[in-house]
RODO-2510 file (C-alpha; in nm, 4 decimals, decimal comma):
residues 368
     n   res          X          Y          Z
     1     m    28,7768    17,0423     7,4952
     2     s    28,6089    17,0413     7,1528
     3     r    28,3491    16,7781     7,0780
     4     p    28,4557    16,5085     6,8271
     5     h    28,3141    16,5336     6,4787
     6     r    28,0032    16,3217     6,4357
     7     i    27,9174    16,1504     6,1066
     8     p    27,5718    16,2961     6,0347
     9     l    27,2800    16,0528     6,0295
    10     v    27,1340    16,1922     5,7125
    11     g    26,8707    15,9204     5,7013
    12     r    26,6965    16,0897     5,9953
    13     l    26,6874    16,4281     5,8258
    14     a    26,6121    16,3737     5,4585
    15     p    26,2458    16,3052     5,3716
    16     a    26,3577    16,0828     5,0830
    17     a    26,5763    15,8627     5,3030
    18     a    26,3961    15,5463     5,1996
    19     l    26,4701    15,6217     4,8350
    20     c    26,8355    15,6913     4,9164
    21     l    26,8586    15,3669     5,1097
    22     a    26,7106    15,1741     4,8179
    23     a    26,9590    15,3307     4,5807
    24     l    27,2412    15,2500     4,8192
    25     a    27,1288    14,8876     4,8357
    26     i    27,1459    14,8656     4,4568
    27     l    27,4911    15,0246     4,4601
    28     a    27,6361    14,8082     4,7353
    29     g    27,4511    14,4838     4,6662
    30     a    27,1630    14,3244     4,8524
    31     l    27,2234    14,1930     5,2018
    32     s    27,3368    13,8329     5,2160
    33     p    27,0683    13,5858     5,3263
    34     a    27,3253    13,4093     5,5422
    35     g    27,4119    13,4947     5,9002
    36     p    27,7604    13,5484     6,0446
    37     s    27,7978    13,1743     6,1048
    38     a    27,7261    13,1060     5,7389
    39     a    28,0130    12,8589     5,7003
    40     a    27,8182    12,6122     5,9101
    41     s    27,5097    12,6487     5,6890
    42     g    27,6838    12,5847     5,3583
    43     e    27,7823    12,9399     5,2628
    44     e    28,0719    12,9089     5,0171
    45     t    28,1579    13,2701     4,9346
    46     v    28,1529    13,6092     5,1037
    47     r    28,1592    13,9620     4,9635
    48     v    28,4515    14,1935     5,0250
    49     y    28,4104    14,5704     4,9771
    50     f    28,7009    14,7474     4,8084
    51     t    28,7003    15,0766     4,6158
    52     r    28,7121    15,1328     4,2420
    53     g    28,7563    15,4940     4,1488
    54     e    28,5326    15,6959     4,3807
    55     q    28,2855    15,4139     4,4529
    56     l    28,2585    15,0913     4,6476
    57     a    28,3046    14,7698     4,4513
    58     t    28,2693    14,4095     4,5671
    59     v    28,4581    14,0895     4,4974
    60     a    28,3573    13,7374     4,5999
    61     r    28,5956    13,5298     4,8096
    62     p    28,5679    13,1703     4,9355
    63     a    28,4995    13,1270     5,3055
    64     d    28,7280    12,8206     5,3063
    65     g    28,5441    12,6641     5,5978
    66     a    28,5986    12,9604     5,8308
    67     p    28,3129    13,1578     5,9901
    68     a    28,1878    13,3821     5,7093
    69     l    28,2237    13,7092     5,9047
    70     d    28,5879    13,6422     5,9894
    71     a    28,6595    13,5157     5,6376
    72     a    28,5192    13,8335     5,4837
    73     l    28,7094    14,0676     5,7159
    74     r    29,0381    13,8772     5,6799
    75     a    29,0051    13,8984     5,3028
    76     l    28,9307    14,2698     5,3374
    77     v    29,2441    14,3516     5,5369
    78     a    29,4545    14,1328     5,3047
    79     g    29,3579    14,3651     5,0201
    80     p    29,2938    14,3072     4,6494
    81     t    29,4830    14,0366     4,4643
    82     v    29,7288    14,1234     4,1877
    83     e    29,4623    14,0458     3,9275
    84     e    29,2011    14,2543     4,1098
    85     r    29,4425    14,5478     4,1291
    86     r    29,5032    14,5130     3,7572
    87     r    29,1261    14,5482     3,7134
    88     g    29,1218    14,8680     3,9197
    89     f    29,0223    14,7455     4,2674
    90     r    29,1899    14,9316     4,5535
    91     s    29,1683    14,9450     4,9333
    92     s    29,2121    15,2325     5,1776
    93     i    29,3107    14,9891     5,4539
    94     p    29,6883    15,0106     5,5078
    95     a    29,9092    14,7176     5,4159
    96     g    30,0103    14,5261     5,7264
    97     t    29,6737    14,5692     5,9010
    98     s    29,5565    14,2450     6,0601
    99     l    29,2265    14,1243     6,2039
   100     r    29,2739    14,0375     6,5726
   101     g    28,9213    13,9080     6,6244
   102     t    28,5469    13,9742     6,6197
   103     s    28,2607    13,9490     6,8665
   104     i    27,8862    14,0018     6,8278
   105     e    27,6439    14,1689     7,0679
   106     g    27,2890    14,2059     6,9414
   107     d    27,2942    14,3694     6,5983
   108     a    27,6464    14,5105     6,6418
   109     v    27,9788    14,3473     6,5639
   110     l    28,3032    14,4506     6,7352
   111     v    28,5912    14,4370     6,4855
   112     d    28,9318    14,4330     6,6538
   113     l    29,2141    14,5434     6,4236
   114     s    29,5855    14,6088     6,4575
   115     s    29,7192    14,9610     6,5114
   116     e    29,7959    15,0196     6,1414
   117     f    29,4228    15,0656     6,0809
   118     a    29,4010    15,3902     6,2819
   119     v    29,6820    15,5824     6,1085
   120     g    29,6275    15,8101     5,8096
   121     p    29,4561    16,1220     5,6729
   122     r    29,0853    16,1829     5,7291
   123     e    28,9759    16,0906     5,3751
   124     s    29,1540    15,7560     5,3956
   125     l    29,0234    15,6848     5,7472
   126     q    28,6690    15,7516     5,6315
   127     a    28,7010    15,5250     5,3261
   128     r    28,8472    15,2373     5,5271
   129     l    28,5715    15,2724     5,7887
   130     v    28,3135    15,2441     5,5093
   131     q    28,4855    14,9320     5,3763
   132     v    28,4730    14,7629     5,7175
   133     v    28,1114    14,8659     5,7841
   134     f    27,9821    14,7399     5,4495
   135     t    28,1832    14,4162     5,4630
   136     a    28,0741    14,3344     5,8198
   137     t    27,7037    14,4241     5,7749
   138     q    27,6437    14,2059     5,4673
   139     f    27,5237    13,9347     5,7061
   140     r    27,1674    13,9089     5,8313
   141     g    27,1162    14,0597     6,1757
   142     l    27,4315    14,2727     6,1754
   143     t    27,3614    14,6423     6,1177
   144     k    27,6256    14,8284     6,3197
   145     v    28,0023    14,8100     6,3652
   146     r    28,2207    14,8930     6,6641
   147     i    28,5924    14,9381     6,5991
   148     a    28,8687    14,8346     6,8388
   149     v    29,2429    14,8708     6,7884
   150     d    29,4737    14,6282     6,9703
   151     g    29,1816    14,5253     7,1909
   152     v    29,0790    14,8797     7,2918
   153     p    28,7397    15,0049     7,1589
   154     l    28,7725    15,3431     6,9866
   155     p    28,5305    15,6304     7,0621
   156     q    28,6456    15,7947     6,7369
   157     l    28,8696    15,7312     6,4372
   158     g    29,0645    16,0494     6,3765
   159     d    28,7836    16,3054     6,3975
   160     l    28,5157    16,0550     6,2888
   161     a    28,2831    15,9669     6,5780
   162     l    28,2300    15,5942     6,6344
   163     f    27,9576    15,6298     6,8973
   164     p    27,6819    15,5447     6,8386
   165     p    27,8311    15,2640     6,6259
   166     p    27,7997    15,3468     6,2548
   167     g    27,5990    15,1414     6,0071
   168     r    27,5284    15,1695     5,6362
   169     a    27,2630    15,4375     5,6873
   170     d    27,5304    15,6752     5,8183
   171     f    27,6810    15,6957     5,4713
   172     l    27,3658    15,7950     5,2853
   173     p    27,3966    16,1042     5,0639
   174     a    27,4273    16,4364     5,2414
   175     p    27,2033    16,7267     5,1305
   176     y    27,3303    16,8613     4,7999
   177     g    27,4335    17,2235     4,8352
   178     g    27,5796    17,2764     4,4894
   179     a    27,8675    17,5110     4,4215
   180     p    27,9039    17,8137     4,6507
   181     p    27,8082    18,1446     4,4873
   182     p    28,1042    18,3404     4,3536
   183     e    28,2247    18,6253     4,5678
   184     p    28,1300    18,9662     4,4276
   185     r    28,4237    19,1510     4,2814
   186     v    28,4973    19,4439     4,0571
   187     a    28,5667    19,3177     3,7069
   188     p    28,9136    19,4184     3,5874
   189     e    28,9628    19,6088     3,2665
   190     p    29,0005    19,3813     2,9602
   191     s    29,3610    19,3232     2,8548
   192     p    29,4590    19,3231     2,4846
   193     l    29,7188    19,0518     2,5577
   194     v    29,4648    18,8307     2,7367
   195     l    29,2126    18,8895     2,4572
   196     a    29,4651    18,7787     2,1937
   197     i    29,5490    18,4670     2,3955
   198     q    29,1820    18,3805     2,4465
   199     r    29,0969    18,4203     2,0777
   200     r    29,3827    18,1900     1,9818
   201     l    29,2730    17,9345     2,2456
   202     v    28,9223    17,9454     2,0969
   203     d    29,0637    17,8870     1,7450
   204     l    29,2621    17,5852     1,8679
   205     g    28,9783    17,4301     2,0696
   206     y    29,1012    17,4983     2,4226
   207     l    28,8216    17,7478     2,4964
   208     p    28,4620    17,7641     2,3729
   209     a    28,3402    18,0359     2,1399
   210     g    28,2454    18,3477     2,3345
   211     a    28,5074    18,3002     2,6055
   212     d    28,7208    18,5869     2,4725
   213     d    28,6407    18,8714     2,7126
   214     g    28,9966    18,9896     2,7765
   215     v    28,9842    18,8921     3,1460
   216     v    29,1695    18,5999     3,3044
   217     g    28,9229    18,3819     3,4955
   218     p    28,9097    18,0103     3,5911
   219     q    28,8039    17,9005     3,2426
   220     t    29,0884    18,0890     3,0763
   221     r    29,3419    17,9516     3,3249
   222     h    29,2233    17,5953     3,2639
   223     g    29,2333    17,6566     2,8882
   224     i    29,5936    17,7717     2,9186
   225     l    29,6787    17,4668     3,1310
   226     a    29,5246    17,2369     2,8701
   227     f    29,7300    17,4021     2,5949
   228     q    30,0488    17,3855     2,8023
   229     g    29,9809    17,0199     2,8833
   230     w    29,9237    16,9179     2,5216
   231     e    30,2280    17,1096     2,3993
   232     v    30,4401    16,9753     2,6892
   233     l    30,5211    17,3245     2,8168
   234     p    30,5732    17,4313     3,1789
   235     r    30,2218    17,4403     3,3281
   236     d    30,1653    17,7642     3,5172
   237     g    29,8320    17,8804     3,3675
   238     r    29,9678    18,2327     3,3146
   239     a    29,8732    18,4631     3,0276
   240     t    30,2147    18,5843     2,9107
   241     r    30,3756    18,7065     2,5877
   242     r    30,5792    18,3854     2,5832
   243     l    30,2545    18,1897     2,5862
   244     l    30,1145    18,4031     2,3026
   245     a    30,4273    18,3320     2,0966
   246     a    30,3780    17,9560     2,1489
   247     l    30,0105    17,9851     2,0543
   248     r    30,0947    18,1578     1,7257
   249     e    30,3002    17,8548     1,6152
   250     a    30,0596    17,5901     1,7457
   251     e    29,8015    17,3800     1,5616
   252     r    29,4806    17,2211     1,6845
   253     p    29,5568    16,8764     1,8353
   254     r    29,5340    16,5937     1,5843
   255     l    29,4677    16,2264     1,6477
   256     r    29,4703    15,9187     1,4305
   257     g    29,1489    15,7386     1,3547
   258     a    28,7896    15,8486     1,3233
   259     g    28,4768    15,8227     1,5327
   260     r    28,3172    16,0118     1,8179
   261     r    28,5124    15,9506     2,1377
   262     i    28,6975    16,0986     2,4352
   263     e    29,0704    16,0341     2,4568
   264     i    29,2492    16,0782     2,7905
   265     d    29,6206    16,1441     2,7631
   266     l    29,7687    16,0454     3,0999
   267     a    30,1114    16,1933     3,0295
   268     r    29,9713    16,5327     2,9266
   269     q    29,6758    16,5319     3,1707
   270     v    29,4248    16,6374     2,9083
   271     a    29,0987    16,4958     2,7731
   272     l    29,0307    16,5395     2,4016
   273     l    28,6683    16,5459     2,2861
   274     v    28,6834    16,4030     1,9334
   275     d    28,3944    16,4527     1,6929
   276     g    28,4637    16,2374     1,3885
   277     r    28,8186    16,3218     1,2766
   278     r    28,8330    16,6616     1,4476
   279     v    28,9304    16,7409     1,8067
   280     f    28,6323    16,9460     1,9167
   281     r    28,7755    17,0497     2,2568
   282     t    29,0880    16,9843     2,4632
   283     v    29,0263    17,0011     2,8379
   284     h    29,2632    17,0158     3,1351
   285     v    29,2001    16,7198     3,3717
   286     s    29,3616    16,5352     3,6624
   287     t    29,3610    16,1547     3,6540
   288     g    29,4395    15,8837     3,9106
   289     a    29,7356    15,9236     4,1440
   290     a    30,0195    15,6698     4,1536
   291     g    29,8473    15,4472     4,4103
   292     t    29,5092    15,4612     4,2335
   293     p    29,5873    15,5057     3,8618
   294     t    29,3240    15,5465     3,5918
   295     p    29,3370    15,2124     3,4047
   296     l    29,4519    15,2087     3,0441
   297     g    29,2203    15,0743     2,7765
   298     s    28,9070    15,1354     2,5736
   299     f    28,5720    15,1725     2,7506
   300     r    28,2179    15,3055     2,6988
   301     v    28,0150    15,5537     2,9018
   302     y    27,7434    15,3429     3,0658
   303     r    27,5937    15,5710     3,3325
   304     r    27,5497    15,9464     3,3755
   305     e    27,4392    16,1364     3,6857
   306     p    27,4212    16,5142     3,7213
   307     r    27,4786    16,4573     4,0959
   308     s    27,6553    16,1355     4,1915
   309     w    27,7281    16,0366     4,5525
   310     s    28,0595    15,8730     4,6487
   311     v    27,9880    15,6382     4,9403
   312     p    28,3479    15,5729     5,0544
   313     f    28,4548    15,9387     5,0376
   314     r    28,1160    16,0942     5,1298
   315     v    28,1292    16,3627     4,8631
   316     w    27,9089    16,4721     4,5756
   317     l    28,0525    16,4283     4,2249
   318     p    27,8642    16,6694     3,9955
   319     y    27,8217    16,5895     3,6255
   320     a    27,9556    16,2342     3,6525
   321     s    27,9862    16,0116     3,3452
   322     y    28,0950    15,6582     3,4416
   323     f    28,2955    15,4582     3,1894
   324     n    28,4784    15,1910     3,3928
   325     r    28,2869    15,0675     3,6987
   326     g    28,3383    15,3310     3,9708
   327     i    28,5617    15,5463     3,7487
   328     a    28,4060    15,8535     3,5899
   329     f    28,4583    16,1994     3,4503
   330     h    28,3256    16,4379     3,7135
   331     e    28,3497    16,7968     3,8317
   332     y    28,5866    16,8602     4,1207
   333     p    28,6989    17,1819     4,2913
   334     d    29,0680    17,0852     4,2852
   335     v    29,2118    16,9904     3,9439
   336     p    29,5906    17,0133     3,9751
   337     t    29,8411    16,9735     3,6916
   338     y    29,9381    16,6228     3,8062
   339     p    29,7511    16,2935     3,8654
   340     a    29,5751    16,3282     4,2021
   341     s    29,2431    16,1404     4,2034
   342     h    29,1316    15,7963     4,3227
   343     g    29,1181    15,6801     3,9605
   344     c    28,8499    15,9115     3,8249
   345     v    28,9081    16,1935     3,5778
   346     r    28,8620    16,5266     3,7545
   347     v    28,7230    16,8039     3,5372
   348     p    28,7223    17,1784     3,6247
   349     a    28,3819    17,3300     3,7020
   350     s    28,4152    17,5595     3,4005
   351     e    28,4359    17,2548     3,1690
   352     s    28,2296    16,9913     3,3507
   353     r    27,9022    17,0605     3,1679
   354     v    28,0745    17,0511     2,8292
   355     v    28,2289    16,7113     2,9038
   356     y    27,9013    16,5839     3,0531
   357     a    27,7026    16,6893     2,7468
   358     f    27,9554    16,5247     2,5144
   359     a    27,9862    16,1988     2,7122
   360     v    27,6459    16,0520     2,6263
   361     i    27,5680    15,6859     2,6951
   362     g    27,7767    15,4659     2,4673
   363     t    28,0498    15,7248     2,4028
   364     r    28,3834    15,5518     2,3580
   365     v    28,6544    15,6480     2,6101
   366     v    29,0176    15,5704     2,5330
   367     v    29,2753    15,5999     2,8126
   368     r    29,6329    15,6044     2,6908
***
């Protein structure tokens, strides 16, 4: 029988664990000075940990006279309000999940939930576990969480080990490995058709200057997808004579208004880097899926990180530029032709540095 997957305790391995923990405390909010029986000591509100984009985000809820721990967890399983959802808050905990009870032993709290909590794909199970751990351990003296379903303690949730009981330190950043090196291959002979397509994509702003080598690679495919998305053509990323014919008739994308900005077209799944009145580049992206849409509106880039850690999904987000709380442009290995993210704007690796360099602090971002 194979051993269950264990969430790595990175804090024991990384020499900079204290720094990571400090950063995590800033991200998640300082621990509450109140204990789990805070209602009796005058505590009026509790924090509830939802997600916003790829990151954790908190909302305050009234305890309403109930024990603070139970009040926080009941608010968590109830999910965001209509107004909070409008503002981009989401939860990975399935609708219909209920809190059956809690008990405390030492520094650990046992959280007993209904069976709906334990059903779902790994990514969702991991995110909901993080939400419960952070919500339950906001109270002084509670550092670990045990999970039970219908009164039965779980040794694991899917393939996520729950023994020893996880705490916040278990979700510290993992060592950053960067992108895997490309596999060696024999370069194909340049194609005149591909070269003509690439040169036209460069002229129209779908590829950077110098990308015309006559060989179809990831950057060329993503450039083709961006063109097909903007022109509302079938998106297959293929370099064909039909594509070349469409390119001959096309013009560089044009937008109304002036000013340096990034415009995200949700229908076309493209991001347009606008420099003044000219569209500098048009980039293929994938925005938020139906359950976690990228919110419409006008925003500003307020934080940039060449390596950003997603706590709820335990994944590195390279070249991240945040413009709406936990929602950012960031590199991702899978950028399909449809909305697929948790609200962020996924950018192909071949374009992530271009977008990151353009999205300086204060850059306006328009989602439409």
